[in-house]
N, C-alpha and C positions, 0 to 999 in steps of 0.2 A: 504493500499499499504506500509506503513511503517513498520507494522507488518510482511509483507511478506518479505521485505528487511532484517528484523532482523532475521527472522527464516532461510532465505538463508546464512546469515552471521553466525548464531549460528551453522548450519550444517556444514558449511566449516570449522569453527574453530575446531568442534568436529573431523570432518575428519583429519584435519592437526595434531591435538593432537594425534588421534590414529596412523597415519603414523609415527610421531616422536617417539612415544613409541616403535613401532615395529623396527624403524631404530635404536634407542638405545639399544633395546634388542639384535639386530643382531650385533651391534657393541661390546657389553659386552662378546657376545659368541666368536666373533673373537678375542677379546683380550685374553680370558681364552685359546683359543686353541692355541694361539701364545705363551703364557707363557708355556703350557705345552710342547710344540715343543722345545723351547729354553731350558727348564729345561732338557729334554731329550738329547738335543745335547750338553749341557755342562757335563752332566753325561758321555756321551759316549766319549766326548773328554778327560776327565780325565781318563778315562780307557784305551784310547789309549796311552796317555802319560806315563801312569804307565807302560804298557806293553812295550814301547819303552825304558824306562829307566831299565827295568829288562832284556831287550835283550841286550842293551849296557853293562851292568854289567857282563852278561854270557860272551860277546863277550871279555870284557878285561880280564877276568879270563881266558879264553880259549887262548888269543893271546896277552900276555902283550908286548912283543918286537914290534910287529907291531903297537899295540895302541900307545905306547911310541913315535915311529919313525913318526907314521901320525900326532901326537899331536906336535911334534917339528916342522915337515915340516909346518904345518898350522900356528904355532905361528911365525915361521920366513918369511912366506909369508905375514901375516899380519903385523908384524914389519916393513918389507921392504915397504910395501904399505902406511902404516901410516908415515913412514919416508919420503917417496916421497910426499905425500900430504902436509906434513908440509914445506919441502924445497920448494915446488912448489910456495908458495905465494911470 
């Protein structure tokens, strides 16, 4: 009887170890896949940012007066907003 219980326990332990091994392998595969996806997203984001900067540089070269006026206007709005926030306290 004791041998039967030990055999069942041994079988259950072996099955648990096997399931744990499969689960850890699946987890490692998921992590590897996630790292690949993240690397791709970072590379794509860098490419998009570079394209955006190139487009902005071209726009500044084509329309320098409009760019300076827009920059001045945004600076003025930001300054007024910051001044308003400081005096509000």
